MIKOLTI-591978 format. One record per residue (C-alpha): residue number from 1; residue in three letters; x negated, y, z. Coordinates in Angstrom, 2 decimals. Example, Ala and Ser with C-alpha at 12.3 -4.5 7.8 and 13.67 -1.06 7.14 Angstrom:
2
  pos  code        u        v        w
    1   Ala   -12.30    -4.50     7.80
    2   Ser   -13.67    -1.06     7.14
END
This chain:
418
  pos  code        u        v        w
    1   Unk     5.66    -9.54    22.19
    2   Unk     2.49   -10.75    20.61
    3   Unk     2.89   -12.67    17.26
    4   Unk     2.36   -16.47    17.35
    5   Unk     1.22   -18.33    14.29
    6   Unk     0.16   -21.87    13.39
    7   Unk    -3.62   -22.31    13.55
    8   Unk    -4.34   -22.62     9.88
    9   Unk    -1.98   -19.74     9.00
   10   Unk    -3.77   -17.52    11.34
   11   Unk    -7.27   -18.46    10.09
   12   Unk    -6.28   -17.87     6.48
   13   Unk    -4.65   -14.57     7.31
   14   Unk    -7.40   -13.14     9.73
   15   Unk   -10.61   -14.24     8.23
   16   Unk   -12.17   -13.91     4.71
   17   Unk   -14.41   -16.85     5.43
   18   Unk   -12.09   -19.59     6.70
   19   Unk   -14.78   -22.20     7.05
   20   Unk   -16.86   -20.12     9.33
   21   Unk   -13.80   -19.06    11.38
   22   Unk   -12.81   -22.69    11.70
   23   Unk   -16.23   -23.69    12.86
   24   Unk   -16.35   -20.87    15.46
   25   Unk   -12.89   -21.89    16.73
   26   Unk   -14.03   -25.52    17.14
   27   Unk   -17.12   -24.42    19.09
   28   Unk   -14.88   -22.39    21.48
   29   Unk   -12.43   -25.29    21.96
   30   Unk   -15.39   -27.71    22.68
   31   Unk   -16.88   -25.36    25.11
   32   Unk   -13.49   -25.02    26.99
   33   Unk   -13.28   -28.85    27.18
   34   Unk   -16.87   -29.16    28.41
   35   Unk   -16.48   -26.42    30.99
   36   Unk   -13.02   -27.07    32.38
   37   Unk   -12.46   -30.69    31.54
   38   Unk    -9.22   -30.29    29.68
   39   Unk    -7.72   -28.90    26.47
   40   Unk    -6.68   -25.29    26.18
   41   Unk    -2.97   -24.34    25.73
   42   Unk    -3.51   -21.70    23.15
   43   Unk    -6.01   -19.31    21.51
   44   Unk    -5.75   -15.54    21.20
   45   Unk    -7.46   -13.25    18.73
   46   Unk    -7.71    -9.51    19.31
   47   Unk    -9.38    -7.22    16.76
   48   Unk   -11.87    -4.35    17.42
   49   Unk   -10.83    -0.80    16.46
   50   Unk   -12.25     2.29    14.73
   51   Unk   -11.29     5.92    15.15
   52   Unk   -10.81     7.75    11.87
   53   Unk    -9.17    11.08    12.97
   54   Unk    -8.34    12.82    16.20
   55   Unk   -11.71    12.88    17.93
   56   Unk   -11.08    13.54    21.63
   57   Unk    -7.46    14.64    21.20
   58   Unk    -5.53    11.94    22.88
   59   Unk    -6.28    12.94    26.50
   60   Unk    -4.75    16.36    25.83
   61   Unk    -1.52    14.70    24.33
   62   Unk    -2.72    15.13    20.68
   63   Unk    -2.52    12.84    17.70
   64   Unk    -5.01    10.25    16.36
   65   Unk    -5.55     8.16    13.34
   66   Unk    -7.14     4.78    14.21
   67   Unk    -7.40     1.29    12.72
   68   Unk    -7.82    -2.35    13.81
   69   Unk   -10.86    -4.00    12.14
   70   Unk   -11.76    -7.55    11.27
   71   Unk   -14.54    -8.15    13.93
   72   Unk   -12.57    -9.81    16.74
   73   Unk   -12.61   -11.36    20.15
   74   Unk   -11.15   -14.80    20.68
   75   Unk   -10.31   -16.88    23.70
   76   Unk    -9.11   -20.31    24.31
   77   Unk    -7.14   -20.38    27.57
   78   Unk    -4.90   -22.51    29.88
   79   Unk    -3.15   -22.07    33.18
   80   Unk    -4.99   -22.64    36.47
   81   Unk    -3.16   -23.70    39.57
   82   Unk    -5.22   -21.69    41.94
   83   Unk    -4.75   -17.87    42.26
   84   Unk    -7.71   -16.63    40.32
   85   Unk    -9.09   -16.08    36.78
   86   Unk   -12.16   -17.85    35.48
   87   Unk   -13.41   -16.42    32.18
   88   Unk   -16.64   -17.86    30.51
   89   Unk   -18.24   -15.49    28.03
   90   Unk   -20.38   -17.31    25.41
   91   Unk   -22.20   -14.17    24.55
   92   Unk   -23.38   -13.55    28.20
   93   Unk   -23.47   -17.20    29.17
   94   Unk   -21.68   -16.26    32.32
   95   Unk   -18.62   -17.41    34.22
   96   Unk   -16.75   -14.42    35.51
   97   Unk   -14.41   -15.28    38.36
   98   Unk   -11.80   -12.99    40.13
   99   Unk    -9.80   -14.09    43.12
  100   Unk    -6.30   -12.54    43.25
  101   Unk    -6.79   -11.51    46.85
  102   Unk    -7.37    -8.57    47.02
  103   Unk    -6.15    -7.01    43.79
  104   Unk    -7.22    -3.43    44.94
  105   Unk   -10.12    -1.77    43.12
  106   Unk   -13.56    -2.96    44.41
  107   Unk   -16.26    -0.38    44.34
  108   Unk   -18.96    -2.93    43.73
  109   Unk   -17.14    -4.00    40.52
  110   Unk   -17.01    -0.59    38.81
  111   Unk   -18.29    -0.85    35.21
  112   Unk   -18.04    -4.64    35.18
  113   Unk   -15.95    -7.31    33.42
  114   Unk   -14.38    -8.58    36.72
  115   Unk   -13.09    -4.93    37.36
  116   Unk   -11.11    -5.14    34.11
  117   Unk    -9.78    -8.66    35.00
  118   Unk    -8.70    -7.63    38.47
  119   Unk    -7.15    -4.44    37.23
  120   Unk    -5.06    -6.13    34.54
  121   Unk    -3.76    -8.76    37.05
  122   Unk    -2.91    -6.02    39.40
  123   Unk    -1.19    -4.06    36.58
  124   Unk     1.01    -7.05    35.91
  125   Unk     2.13    -7.28    39.50
  126   Unk     2.69    -3.62    39.75
  127   Unk     4.79    -3.73    36.74
  128   Unk     7.07    -6.51    38.01
  129   Unk     5.58    -9.14    35.77
  130   Unk     4.49   -12.65    36.86
  131   Unk     0.90   -13.62    37.37
  132   Unk    -0.96   -16.90    37.85
  133   Unk    -4.35   -18.63    37.47
  134   Unk    -6.23   -18.59    34.21
  135   Unk    -9.11   -20.38    32.69
  136   Unk   -10.58   -19.14    29.50
  137   Unk   -13.57   -19.33    27.17
  138   Unk   -14.20   -16.09    25.27
  139   Unk   -16.18   -15.62    22.13
  140   Unk   -16.75   -12.12    20.95
  141   Unk   -17.61   -10.90    17.35
  142   Unk   -17.32    -7.30    18.58
  143   Unk   -20.89    -6.35    19.33
  144   Unk   -21.62    -4.32    22.49
  145   Unk   -22.58    -0.82    21.37
  146   Unk   -21.03    -1.34    17.97
  147   Unk   -18.33     1.41    18.75
  148   Unk   -15.47    -1.00    18.05
  149   Unk   -14.23    -1.02    21.60
  150   Unk   -14.95    -4.54    22.93
  151   Unk   -13.60    -3.38    26.30
  152   Unk   -10.14    -2.55    24.92
  153   Unk   -10.06    -5.79    22.87
  154   Unk   -10.99    -7.63    26.20
  155   Unk    -8.16    -5.92    28.15
  156   Unk    -5.58    -6.83    25.57
  157   Unk    -6.92   -10.30    25.47
  158   Unk    -6.58   -10.84    29.11
  159   Unk    -3.17    -9.32    29.23
  160   Unk    -1.99   -11.49    26.38
  161   Unk    -3.14   -14.67    28.19
  162   Unk    -1.07   -13.61    31.25
  163   Unk     1.95   -12.79    29.03
  164   Unk     1.79   -16.04    27.25
  165   Unk     1.20   -18.32    30.31
  166   Unk     3.54   -16.73    32.77
  167   Unk     5.90   -14.27    31.04
  168   Unk     7.17   -16.18    27.98
  169   Unk     5.15   -13.95    25.73
  170   Unk     7.80   -11.30    26.27
  171   Unk     5.58    -8.40    27.23
  172   Unk     5.50    -5.78    24.38
  173   Unk     2.12    -5.10    22.89
  174   Unk     2.43    -1.36    23.87
  175   Unk     2.89    -2.47    27.48
  176   Unk    -0.19    -4.65    27.33
  177   Unk    -2.10    -1.73    25.98
  178   Unk    -1.03     0.61    28.77
  179   Unk    -1.93    -2.01    31.53
  180   Unk    -5.35    -2.33    29.90
  181   Unk    -5.89     1.43    29.85
  182   Unk    -4.86     1.72    33.50
  183   Unk    -7.45    -1.04    34.48
  184   Unk   -10.17     0.77    32.55
  185   Unk    -9.29     4.06    34.31
  186   Unk    -8.58     2.87    37.81
  187   Unk   -10.82    -0.24    38.16
  188   Unk   -13.66     0.03    35.55
  189   Unk   -14.08     3.71    36.23
  190   Unk   -13.92     5.07    32.61
  191   Unk   -11.48     7.98    31.98
  192   Unk   -10.24     6.78    28.59
  193   Unk    -7.01     7.37    26.77
  194   Unk    -4.67     4.87    25.20
  195   Unk    -5.82     4.92    21.65
  196   Unk    -8.13     2.05    21.78
  197   Unk    -5.92    -0.42    23.43
  198   Unk    -2.94     0.39    21.17
  199   Unk    -5.08    -0.03    18.03
  200   Unk    -6.27    -3.50    19.21
  201   Unk    -2.87    -4.63    20.25
  202   Unk    -0.88    -3.34    17.19
  203   Unk    -3.28    -3.60    14.34
  204   Unk    -3.33    -1.95    10.90
  205   Unk    -4.04     1.79    10.15
  206   Unk    -2.18     3.57    12.91
  207   Unk    -1.06     7.15    13.43
  208   Unk    -0.39     7.72    17.13
  209   Unk     1.25    10.72    18.64
  210   Unk     0.61    11.23    22.42
  211   Unk     2.90    14.12    22.95
  212   Unk     4.32    11.74    25.67
  213   Unk     1.31     9.68    26.56
  214   Unk     3.26     7.04    28.47
  215   Unk     5.56     6.36    25.55
  216   Unk     3.51     7.42    22.56
  217   Unk     5.09     7.43    19.07
  218   Unk     3.31     5.44    16.42
  219   Unk     3.64     4.42    12.88
  220   Unk     1.59     2.25    10.39
  221   Unk     0.15     4.23     7.50
  222   Unk    -0.70     2.84     4.07
  223   Unk    -4.37     2.14     3.31
  224   Unk    -5.36     3.17    -0.23
  225   Unk    -9.02     3.27     0.43
  226   Unk   -10.04    -0.21    -0.86
  227   Unk    -7.93     0.21    -3.97
  228   Unk    -9.62     3.63    -4.73
  229   Unk   -13.09     1.92    -4.37
  230   Unk   -14.13     2.94    -0.86
  231   Unk   -15.21     0.87     2.13
  232   Unk   -15.89     1.64     5.82
  233   Unk   -19.40     1.63     7.37
  234   Unk   -20.39     1.85    10.95
  235   Unk   -23.92     2.92    11.73
  236   Unk   -25.31     1.83    15.13
  237   Unk   -27.92     4.25    16.11
  238   Unk   -29.27     2.14    18.88
  239   Unk   -28.62     4.86    21.49
  240   Unk   -27.15     3.79    24.80
  241   Unk   -23.96     5.15    26.50
  242   Unk   -25.52     4.47    29.91
  243   Unk   -25.33     7.55    32.25
  244   Unk   -23.02     9.47    29.91
  245   Unk   -19.77     9.19    31.89
  246   Unk   -20.03    12.75    33.04
  247   Unk   -20.65    13.96    29.50
  248   Unk   -17.42    12.22    28.37
  249   Unk   -15.48    13.30    31.38
  250   Unk   -16.46    16.96    30.82
  251   Unk   -14.53    17.16    27.46
  252   Unk   -11.00    16.57    28.80
  253   Unk   -11.86    18.42    31.95
  254   Unk   -12.81    21.56    30.00
  255   Unk    -9.89    21.31    27.67
  256   Unk    -7.49    21.00    30.63
  257   Unk    -9.14    24.09    32.25
  258   Unk    -8.28    26.13    29.13
  259   Unk    -4.70    24.93    29.16
  260   Unk    -4.30    25.56    32.87
  261   Unk    -5.76    29.10    32.63
  262   Unk    -2.96    29.75    30.08
  263   Unk    -0.26    28.35    32.30
  264   Unk     0.02    24.80    30.73
  265   Unk    -0.98    21.36    31.59
  266   Unk    -2.58    20.14    28.42
  267   Unk    -3.57    21.92    25.09
  268   Unk    -0.81    20.21    23.17
  269   Unk     1.65    22.42    25.01
  270   Unk    -0.23    25.57    24.23
  271   Unk     0.81    27.79    21.22
  272   Unk    -2.34    28.52    19.19
  273   Unk    -1.61    32.17    18.92
  274   Unk    -1.33    32.43    22.75
  275   Unk    -4.71    30.68    22.94
  276   Unk    -6.26    33.00    20.29
  277   Unk    -5.15    36.15    21.96
  278   Unk    -6.58    35.11    25.23
  279   Unk   -10.05    34.05    23.99
  280   Unk   -11.73    37.14    25.65
  281   Unk   -10.23    36.20    29.01
  282   Unk   -11.00    32.41    28.61
  283   Unk   -14.61    33.23    27.73
  284   Unk   -15.06    35.29    30.87
  285   Unk   -13.27    32.92    33.19
  286   Unk   -14.58    29.51    31.83
  287   Unk   -17.45    30.13    29.58
  288   Unk   -17.87    29.53    25.80
  289   Unk   -17.97    25.72    25.54
  290   Unk   -14.41    25.18    26.82
  291   Unk   -13.21    27.74    24.34
  292   Unk   -14.99    25.87    21.47
  293   Unk   -13.73    22.61    22.50
  294   Unk   -10.20    23.89    22.59
  295   Unk   -10.65    25.31    19.11
  296   Unk   -11.78    21.77    18.07
  297   Unk    -8.63    20.35    19.56
  298   Unk    -6.18    22.63    17.79
  299   Unk    -7.81    22.09    14.44
  300   Unk    -8.37    18.35    14.88
  301   Unk    -4.77    17.77    15.90
  302   Unk    -3.66    19.46    12.50
  303   Unk    -6.29    17.49    10.61
  304   Unk    -4.58    14.22    11.72
  305   Unk    -1.31    15.40    10.30
  306   Unk    -3.14    16.37     7.07
  307   Unk    -4.81    12.93     6.91
  308   Unk    -1.61    11.05     7.33
  309   Unk     0.07    13.07     4.60
  310   Unk    -2.85    12.47     2.22
  311   Unk    -2.79     8.65     2.82
  312   Unk     0.97     8.52     2.38
  313   Unk     0.53    10.34    -0.93
  314   Unk    -2.42     8.29    -1.97
  315   Unk    -4.66    11.36    -2.12
  316   Unk    -7.88     9.81    -1.20
  317   Unk   -10.15    12.82    -2.07
  318   Unk    -8.11    15.15     0.20
  319   Unk    -8.25    12.49     2.90
  320   Unk   -12.07    12.32     2.68
  321   Unk   -12.28    16.02     2.95
  322   Unk   -10.51    16.05     6.28
  323   Unk   -12.63    13.26     7.50
  324   Unk   -15.74    15.32     6.71
  325   Unk   -14.19    18.40     8.26
  326   Unk   -13.44    16.28    11.42
  327   Unk   -17.17    15.30    11.66
  328   Unk   -18.23    18.88    11.29
  329   Unk   -15.87    20.14    13.93
  330   Unk   -17.06    17.40    16.46
  331   Unk   -20.68    18.59    15.74
  332   Unk   -20.08    22.35    15.98
  333   Unk   -17.14    22.96    18.25
  334   Unk   -16.59    19.70    20.35
  335   Unk   -20.32    19.26    20.78
  336   Unk   -20.32    15.50    21.47
  337   Unk   -23.16    14.62    19.06
  338   Unk   -26.17    15.22    21.32
  339   Unk   -26.88    15.49    25.07
  340   Unk   -28.22    18.95    26.03
  341   Unk   -30.37    17.50    28.83
  342   Unk   -32.45    15.34    26.42
  343   Unk   -32.92    17.41    23.17
  344   Unk   -35.71    15.24    22.06
  345   Unk   -33.26    12.36    21.54
  346   Unk   -30.67    13.16    18.87
  347   Unk   -29.91     9.87    16.99
  348   Unk   -26.33    10.75    16.29
  349   Unk   -27.31    14.10    14.88
  350   Unk   -29.98    12.43    12.70
  351   Unk   -27.48     9.80    11.40
  352   Unk   -24.81    12.34    10.57
  353   Unk   -27.31    14.62     8.86
  354   Unk   -28.62    11.81     6.61
  355   Unk   -25.10    10.42     6.00
  356   Unk   -23.85    13.91     5.01
  357   Unk   -26.63    14.12     2.44
  358   Unk   -26.04    10.65     1.19
  359   Unk   -22.24    11.18     0.78
  360   Unk   -22.92    14.58    -0.98
  361   Unk   -24.91    12.62    -3.53
  362   Unk   -22.73     9.55    -3.81
  363   Unk   -19.23    10.53    -2.54
  364   Unk   -17.46     9.63     0.65
  365   Unk   -17.32    11.31     4.13
  366   Unk   -18.88    10.85     7.67
  367   Unk   -18.12    11.72    11.22
  368   Unk   -19.07    10.95    14.79
  369   Unk   -17.26     7.79    15.88
  370   Unk   -15.46     7.44    19.22
  371   Unk   -16.63     9.21    22.28
  372   Unk   -19.92    10.48    20.85
  373   Unk   -23.09    11.63    22.49
  374   Unk   -24.66     8.15    21.62
  375   Unk   -23.68     4.96    19.77
  376   Unk   -22.31     5.09    16.31
  377   Unk   -21.09     7.15    13.32
  378   Unk   -18.40     6.25    10.83
  379   Unk   -18.92     6.74     7.09
  380   Unk   -16.48     5.96     4.25
  381   Unk   -18.63     5.18     1.15
  382   Unk   -18.03     3.94    -2.35
  383   Unk   -18.02     0.12    -2.57
  384   Unk   -20.32     0.20    -5.42
  385   Unk   -23.05     1.99    -3.50
  386   Unk   -22.69     0.14    -0.19
  387   Unk   -25.98    -1.91    -0.71
  388   Unk   -27.88     1.44    -1.20
  389   Unk   -26.28     2.82     2.10
  390   Unk   -27.10    -0.32     4.08
  391   Unk   -30.73    -0.33     2.77
  392   Unk   -31.32     3.33     3.63
  393   Unk   -29.77     3.21     7.14
  394   Unk   -31.23    -0.08     8.09
  395   Unk   -34.64     1.42     7.13
  396   Unk   -34.02     4.29     9.61
  397   Unk   -32.29     2.54    12.49
  398   Unk   -33.45    -0.98    12.18
  399   Unk   -32.21    -4.22    10.57
  400   Unk   -28.53    -4.93    11.27
  401   Unk   -27.71    -1.27    12.03
  402   Unk   -24.86    -1.13     9.52
  403   Unk   -21.57    -2.92     9.80
  404   Unk   -19.15    -2.96     6.97
  405   Unk   -15.79    -3.70     8.68
  406   Unk   -12.40    -4.09     6.97
  407   Unk    -9.10    -2.82     8.32
  408   Unk    -7.09    -5.69     9.89
  409   Unk    -3.39    -5.51     9.28
  410   Unk    -2.39    -7.36    12.48
  411   Unk    -3.39    -6.79    16.01
  412   Unk    -3.35    -9.41    18.73
  413   Unk    -2.26   -12.85    17.59
  414   Unk    -1.69   -16.12    19.46
  415   Unk    -2.13   -19.49    17.84
  416   Unk    -1.94   -23.02    19.05
  417   Unk    -4.89   -25.24    18.34
  418   Unk    -4.17   -28.15    15.95
END
């Protein structure tokens, strides 16, 4: 069940600048009335997310540390009598329409917004939940290419609308996340795990264990970073994720091959010593990169445990050391920082190299963020030095390249316009 709050309470809890948030909301409500000729029934807010630990571990049933952040996506919505979904995006100035017949994947929709909409409606039906028509106006503060997972936020947002309008808001947040993940896998065509959707739906700083990926265990973890004088920084290198699906897909595929060569399904099931003893055989059978990526998995999975213990104990220095170690492992072992076919383009590597020098001088840590190969890096930096960090990285990657998000304690929230 997604929490429901009065509008003013939601605004005061979710946004540091209540006046700007209120103005944004009024613009969305006015757009809904202009476009659909009626008032919306409710509004939903879904946060973006960042990955802090566990880079490429979830798809092999590993552990992750992730967090919801304050840039969000909101939608004003109402029921529609016809069996279709109409979603107007203010950012794209486009009305996306999906008829509910058929609800099977459509090849021409792969990689598009309607694919996610169709997939989520189908997921509701397949899970025995009710569906019906929806009209919505969406406004996203989660920039495309920001690395904050606008797709997962949108998936949770669409699922929440169907849950509120047709299922008495009785669908658990974890269930909405799973339906969104399935839509992204089967309809959108991206082989993602469940971390992004869970983080957006549940909020806070979240430790997730995917030993059983369909029923993951999760817990909220305390966040001592701000009290210790640190803030988050996302650096957008301006590089595109286009044409990188195969690069992403190769990582879980190679990890699975290592596990299968050892008689297991996923690396989480493999005893490390059994892997270590079989490295000569694995190199000969599979090559070196799968072995290196498996090494990353084993070490990264343990790092998440160390990160959670450090946060629980308030040991920020130890936590930052593990974050930096995660970044180094992704660079050296996982190898998702650059694309081998285009060695002349290495924006993530440049960003990480400069960030590592910067944090060595000023304190903090840095790592590749999310899937890698292109897009963004994450740095944890002293608040007192954030202006210096922003200036240096904006000079390299362009104005507006640095985002300073804050961890949002709550996930998806529904509130009724007043």
